[in-house]
C-alpha positions in Angstrom: 0.0 0.0 0.0 2.8 2.4 0.8 4.4 1.9 -2.6 1.1 2.7 -4.4 0.8 6.1 -2.7 4.3 7.4 -3.7 3.6 7.9 -7.4 0.5 9.9 -6.6 2.4 12.2 -4.3 5.2 12.5 -6.9 2.8 13.3 -9.8 1.0 15.9 -7.6 4.3 17.6 -6.7 5.2 17.6 -10.5 1.8 19.3 -11.3 2.4 21.8 -8.5 5.9 22.6 -9.7 4.6 23.0 -13.3 1.9 25.4 -12.2 4.5 27.4 -10.3 6.8 27.4 -13.3 4.1 28.6 -15.6 3.2 31.2 -13.1 6.7 32.7 -13.1 6.9 32.5 -16.9 3.5 34.0 -17.5 4.6 37.7 -17.3 7.2 37.1 -20.0 4.7 35.0 -22.1 2.0 37.7 -21.9 4.6 40.4 -22.7 5.8 38.5 -25.7 2.3 37.8 -27.0 1.1 41.4 -26.5 4.3 43.4 -27.5 6.0 41.0 -30.0 3.8 38.2 -31.5 0.6 40.2 -32.0 2.4 43.3 -33.6 4.4 41.0 -35.8 1.3 39.1 -36.9 -0.8 42.3 -37.4 2.1 43.8 -39.4 2.2 40.8 -41.7 -1.5 41.1 -42.2 -1.2 44.8 -43.0 1.6 44.0 -45.5 -1.1 42.1 -47.5 -3.5 45.0 -47.6 -3.8 48.6 -48.9 -4.6 51.0 -46.1 -4.1 54.7 -45.6 -5.3 54.8 -41.9 -8.8 55.7 -43.1 -11.5 53.1 -43.5 -10.9 49.4 -43.5 -7.8 47.7 -45.0 -8.3 46.3 -48.5 -6.7 42.9 -49.1 -4.3 43.0 -52.1 -2.2 39.9 -51.5 1.4 40.1 -52.4 1.1 43.3 -54.4 3.0 45.4 -51.9 5.9 43.0 -51.9 6.0 42.9 -55.7 6.1 46.7 -55.8 8.8 46.9 -53.2 11.0 44.2 -54.8 10.4 45.1 -58.5 13.5 47.4 -58.6 11.5 50.4 -59.5 11.2 51.9 -56.0 13.7 53.1 -53.5 14.4 49.8 -51.8 17.6 49.1 -53.7 19.3 52.3 -52.8 17.9 52.1 -49.3 19.4 48.6 -48.8 22.8 49.8 -49.9 22.7 52.7 -47.4 21.5 50.3 -44.7 24.4 47.9 -45.5 26.9 50.7 -45.3 25.5 52.0 -42.1 25.5 48.6 -40.5 29.1 47.8 -41.5 30.3 51.2 -40.2 28.3 51.0 -37.0 29.2 47.4 -36.1 32.9 47.8 -37.0 33.3 51.1 -35.1 31.4 50.2 -32.0 32.9 46.7 -31.7 36.5 47.9 -32.1 36.1 51.0 -29.9 34.3 49.0 -27.1 37.0 46.3 -27.2 39.7 48.9 -27.1 38.1 50.5 -24.1 37.6 47.2 -22.3 41.3 46.3 -22.8 42.4 49.7 -21.6 40.2 49.5 -18.5 41.5 46.1 -17.6 44.9 47.7 -16.8 45.5 48.8 -13.3 44.7 52.6 -13.5 43.5 55.1 -11.0 39.9 56.2 -11.1 39.0 53.2 -13.3 35.4 53.2 -12.0 35.1 56.9 -13.0 36.3 56.1 -16.5 33.8 53.3 -16.8 31.0 55.6 -15.7 31.8 58.2 -18.4 32.2 55.6 -21.1 28.9 54.1 -20.1 27.0 57.4 -20.1 26.0 57.2 -23.8 24.2 53.9 -22.9 21.6 55.7 -20.8 21.5 58.8 -23.0 18.7 58.8 -25.7 20.1 58.7 -29.3 18.1 61.8 -30.2 19.9 63.9 -27.6 23.3 62.6 -28.6 22.5 63.1 -32.3 21.4 66.7 -31.6 24.6 67.4 -29.8 26.6 66.1 -32.8 24.6 68.1 -35.2 25.6 71.3 -33.3 29.2 70.2 -33.0 29.6 69.5 -36.7 27.6 72.5 -37.9 29.5 74.0 -40.9 29.2 77.6 -39.7 28.8 77.4 -35.9 30.1 74.0 -34.9 33.1 73.5 -32.6 34.7 70.9 -34.9 35.0 73.3 -37.9 36.1 76.1 -35.5 39.0 73.9 -34.3 39.9 72.9 -37.9 40.0 76.6 -38.9 42.2 77.4 -35.9 44.8 74.9 -37.0 44.9 76.2 -40.6 42.2 74.4 -42.5 40.8 77.2 -44.6 37.8 75.3 -46.0 36.4 72.8 -43.4 34.0 70.2 -44.8 30.3 70.5 -44.8 29.7 67.3 -42.8 26.0 66.9 -43.5 26.1 68.3 -47.1 28.7 65.9 -48.5 27.9 62.2 -49.4 31.5 61.3 -48.4 31.9 63.3 -45.2 28.5 62.4 -43.8 29.6 58.8 -43.3 32.5 60.1 -41.2 29.9 61.9 -39.1 27.9 58.7 -38.9 31.1 56.8 -37.8 31.7 59.3 -35.0 28.1 59.0 -33.9 28.4 55.2 -33.8 31.1 55.6 -31.1 28.6 57.3 -28.8 25.6 55.0 -29.3 24.2 53.0 -26.4 25.8 49.8 -27.9 29.4 50.9 -27.1 28.9 51.1 -23.3 27.1 47.8 -23.2 29.6 46.0 -25.3 32.5 47.5 -23.3 31.1 45.9 -20.1 30.6 42.5 -21.8 34.1 42.6 -23.2 35.5 43.7 -19.9 33.9 40.7 -18.1 35.1 38.3 -20.8 38.7 39.5 -20.6 38.7 38.8 -16.8 37.8 35.2 -17.5 40.9 34.6 -19.8 43.5 32.6 -17.7 46.4 34.8 -16.9 48.7 31.7 -17.0 48.3 31.6 -20.7 49.7 35.2 -21.0 52.6 34.3 -18.7 53.5 31.2 -20.6 53.3 33.1 -24.0 55.5 35.8 -22.6 58.1 33.3 -21.5 58.0 31.8 -25.0 58.8 35.3 -26.4 55.4 36.1 -27.9 54.8 39.8 -28.3 51.7 41.7 -27.3 50.1 41.4 -30.7 50.6 37.7 -30.9 49.2 37.2 -27.4 46.2 39.3 -28.4 45.6 37.2 -31.6 46.3 33.8 -30.1 45.0 34.1 -26.5 42.7 37.1 -26.1 40.6 36.7 -29.2 40.0 33.0 -28.8 39.2 33.5 -25.1 36.5 36.1 -25.7 35.2 34.5 -29.0 31.7 33.7 -27.5 31.2 37.2 -26.2 32.5 38.6 -29.5 29.8 36.6 -31.3 27.2 37.9 -28.8 28.3 41.5 -29.3 28.5 41.2 -33.1 25.1 39.7 -33.5 23.4 42.0 -31.0 25.1 45.0 -32.6 24.1 44.0 -36.1 20.4 43.6 -35.0 20.5 46.9 -33.2 22.1 48.6 -36.2 19.1 47.6 -38.3 16.5 48.4 -35.7 18.0 51.6 -34.2 19.2 53.2 -37.4 16.1 55.4 -37.6 16.5 56.9 -34.1 20.2 57.8 -34.9 20.0 59.0 -38.5 16.7 60.8 -38.6 17.8 63.6 -36.2 21.4 63.4 -37.4 21.1 63.5 -41.2 17.4 63.1 -42.0 18.5 60.6 -44.7 20.5 63.1 -46.6 22.3 64.5 -48.3 20.0 63.3 -51.1 19.3 59.8 -50.1 22.9 58.9 -49.1 22.0 57.9 -45.6 18.3 56.9 -46.1 18.3 53.5 -44.4 15.3 51.2 -44.6 14.0 52.5 -41.3 13.6 55.9 -42.7 11.9 54.5 -45.8 9.4 52.7 -43.6 8.8 56.0 -41.8 8.2 57.9 -45.0 5.8 55.2 -46.4 3.8 55.1 -43.2 3.6 58.7 -41.9 4.3 60.8 -45.0 2.7 58.8 -47.8 0.2 57.1 -45.4 0.7 53.8 -47.2 0.6 51.4 -44.3 0.6 48.3 -46.6 3.9 49.1 -48.2 5.4 50.2 -44.9 4.4 46.9 -43.3 5.8 45.0 -46.3 9.1 46.8 -45.8 9.1 46.0 -42.1 8.6 42.3 -42.9 11.4 42.4 -45.4 13.6 44.0 -42.7 12.6 41.3 -40.3 13.6 38.6 -42.8 16.9 40.3 -43.6 17.9 40.6 -39.9 16.9 36.9 -39.3 19.0 35.7 -42.2 22.0 37.8 -41.3 21.9 36.6 -37.7 21.6 33.0 -38.7 24.6 33.3 -41.1 26.7 35.0 -38.3 26.0 32.1 -35.9 26.8 29.6 -38.6 30.1 31.2 -39.7 31.2 31.8 -36.1 30.4 28.2 -35.2 32.6 26.9 -38.1 35.4 29.2 -37.2 
């Protein structure tokens, strides 16, 4: 009789644990359904319709996708600008954050203060930071051109009016995005986990600083490097609008008009919610494919 009661108690405990687990998971599940799954599903539905925010959406099937992918619209040039921005943003923020992490792993005074100042852009809105950079790089009143004139540059560049110099401005802005501070902390934690014995053994073998970095540091932080590269790539696609809209407005011309700005124009200037949603779905697929490829390539490496 005693053996027959134990399974019942065990199954009851399992059901109780399951209910507790679902209870703890329910806030995340509800948040995911309300703020991610439903908007994604509704956006896909709108991409199959023609809707100008007035009246009821009219179902048009894949017409919006055909128009966007036909090559007659702005999507081609927008994807090129998006690719350029993503490469610049990922390269600059990854390299700069890794450099900061390496520097802050040395024994220096006031290291906590330096970490605080380098982390400040993480908590500062992109719009505020972009507004500061616009003032600093203003051709007539900006401090950057004032300094250039003071050192003998008679004709400083028009940063936002040149299709070449504007990407330099974007690269500078990428240093001060919220990604740099977050990645710096991740790299700093990863560097502390690399065994110091490996550096000591390599130094005894005569390996220089560069060889130690390539053969010990990079392999040691490879998982965190993958995490930062993937998250930075995704954030570059998703946060490009909040950085470039106040910084360049997509100009000069359409040089910095990334896909986020095109979605904004289609939705809130042309009031074509169908095409805007189709562009958002295309962006979703692009980000998913690029993230999968990054994981695959890094796994092989």
